[in-house]
C-alpha positions as CSV (number, residue, x, y, z in Angstrom):
1,X,126.1,104.2,130.4
2,X,125.5,100.7,129.1
3,X,126.0,99.8,125.8
4,X,123.5,100.1,122.6
5,X,122.5,96.9,121.1
6,X,121.9,96.9,117.7
7,X,120.7,94.7,114.8
8,X,122.9,94.6,111.3
9,X,120.2,94.1,108.5
10,X,121.3,92.0,105.3
11,X,122.0,95.0,103.7
12,X,125.1,95.6,105.5
13,X,126.4,93.1,104.8
14,X,126.3,94.0,100.9
15,X,127.9,97.6,101.8
16,X,130.5,96.8,103.6
17,X,132.2,95.1,100.5
18,X,130.3,97.1,98.0
19,X,133.1,100.2,97.7
20,X,131.2,102.2,95.1
21,X,128.9,102.4,97.0
22,X,128.1,105.8,98.9
23,X,127.6,104.3,102.2
24,X,130.1,101.7,102.0
25,X,132.6,103.7,104.2
26,X,129.6,104.9,106.8
27,X,129.0,100.9,106.9
28,X,133.1,100.1,107.6
29,X,133.4,102.9,110.3
30,X,130.1,101.2,112.0
31,X,131.7,98.0,112.3
32,X,134.8,99.7,113.0
33,X,132.8,101.1,115.9
34,X,131.5,97.9,117.0
35,X,134.4,95.9,117.1
36,X,135.9,99.2,119.4
37,X,133.2,98.3,121.7
38,X,130.8,101.5,121.1
39,X,127.4,99.0,120.0
40,X,126.7,94.8,120.9
41,X,125.9,93.6,117.3
42,X,123.1,91.4,116.6
43,X,121.8,89.9,113.5
44,X,119.6,86.8,112.7
45,X,118.6,83.6,111.4
46,X,117.1,86.0,108.1
47,X,119.8,87.2,107.9
48,X,122.1,84.6,107.2
49,X,119.8,82.7,105.3
50,X,119.8,85.6,102.8
51,X,123.5,85.8,102.9
52,X,123.7,82.2,101.5
53,X,122.1,83.5,98.6
54,X,124.9,85.4,97.4
55,X,128.0,84.3,95.2
56,X,130.1,81.8,97.0
57,X,132.9,84.3,97.2
58,X,130.6,87.1,98.4
59,X,128.7,85.0,100.5
60,X,132.1,83.8,102.6
61,X,132.9,86.8,103.1
62,X,129.9,88.3,104.1
63,X,129.2,85.5,106.9
64,X,132.9,85.8,108.1
65,X,132.1,88.9,109.0
66,X,130.0,87.6,112.0
67,X,133.3,86.1,113.4
68,X,135.6,88.6,112.9
69,X,133.2,91.4,114.2
70,X,131.7,89.2,117.5
71,X,128.3,89.7,116.0
72,X,125.7,87.7,117.9
73,X,122.9,85.6,115.3
74,X,119.6,85.1,117.1
75,X,117.3,82.1,116.1
76,X,114.3,82.7,114.2
77,X,111.2,83.1,117.0
78,X,107.3,82.5,116.1
79,X,106.7,85.8,118.1
80,X,109.0,87.5,115.5
81,X,106.7,85.8,112.8
82,X,103.7,86.9,114.3
83,X,105.0,90.3,114.7
84,X,105.7,90.4,110.6
85,X,102.4,89.1,110.0
86,X,100.7,91.7,112.3
87,X,103.3,94.6,110.2
88,X,101.8,92.6,107.0
89,X,98.1,92.9,107.7
90,X,98.7,96.3,108.8
91,X,100.2,97.6,105.3
92,X,103.1,98.3,106.2
93,X,105.6,95.3,104.5
94,X,104.4,93.7,101.6
95,X,103.8,89.9,102.1
96,X,106.6,89.1,99.8
97,X,109.0,90.7,101.6
98,X,108.0,89.1,104.8
99,X,111.7,89.2,105.5
100,X,111.8,92.6,106.2
101,X,109.5,92.7,108.7
102,X,111.1,89.5,110.1
103,X,113.9,91.6,111.0
104,X,112.1,94.9,112.6
105,X,110.1,91.9,114.7
106,X,113.0,90.1,115.9
107,X,115.2,93.2,116.8
108,X,112.0,94.1,118.5
109,X,111.2,91.2,120.7
110,X,114.8,90.1,121.5
111,X,114.6,93.6,123.3
112,X,117.5,95.7,120.9
113,X,117.9,99.6,120.8
114,X,117.7,100.0,117.1
115,X,118.0,98.4,113.8
116,X,120.8,99.6,111.3
117,X,119.6,98.9,107.6
118,X,120.5,100.1,103.9
119,X,116.6,99.1,102.8
120,X,115.0,102.3,101.8
121,X,112.1,100.6,100.2
122,X,110.7,99.3,103.4
123,X,112.7,98.9,106.5
124,X,114.2,102.8,106.9
125,X,111.5,104.7,105.8
126,X,109.3,107.1,108.2
127,X,105.7,104.8,107.7
128,X,107.7,101.8,108.7
129,X,109.1,103.3,111.7
130,X,105.7,105.2,112.4
131,X,103.4,101.9,112.0
132,X,105.6,99.2,113.4
133,X,106.3,101.3,116.0
134,X,102.5,101.9,116.7
135,X,102.2,97.8,116.4
136,X,105.3,97.1,119.0
137,X,103.8,99.2,121.6
138,X,99.7,97.1,121.2
139,X,101.8,94.5,121.4
140,X,103.4,95.1,124.7
141,X,107.0,95.6,122.9
142,X,108.8,99.3,122.7
143,X,108.6,101.2,119.5
144,X,112.0,100.1,118.1
145,X,115.1,103.1,116.3
146,X,115.6,102.3,112.8
147,X,118.5,104.0,111.2
148,X,120.9,104.2,108.1
149,X,124.4,103.3,109.3
150,X,125.0,107.4,108.1
151,X,122.7,108.8,111.3
152,X,124.7,106.3,113.8
153,X,128.1,106.6,112.7
154,X,130.1,109.5,114.7
155,X,131.3,112.3,112.5
156,X,134.8,112.6,112.4
157,X,134.4,116.5,111.3
158,X,131.9,117.1,114.2
């Protein structure tokens, strides 16, 4: 079976170090599964730009995860910009949060299997999954799966 290609959205880099968050252990487990070879991990310049805005100490730790876990960074893509604008014009992503649409779009045009995020406001939402999926299909792409780390990692008690 081929290794699934996953896109790590900005929130995961934050949750990796935010030990007070309920999703922290699931996020760390996802990174461990990446290290174990279960997934091929990607992120994008859109994420690294967002990470650059963090405090120096936190920023350096979060960016360090890229090399520590061999996460490939996708370059900006005009087609991703076009798709993100379609998500906005269809009302699923607010213009103010265009970067959230860019995360979905870059993963789509890069033919990744899923996005993993803790952004429940604009990304990990039923409406977002349905509408972006429809837009993707209408534009010749497949609907991308969108999950939280809790939905992706293996349950050790199962």
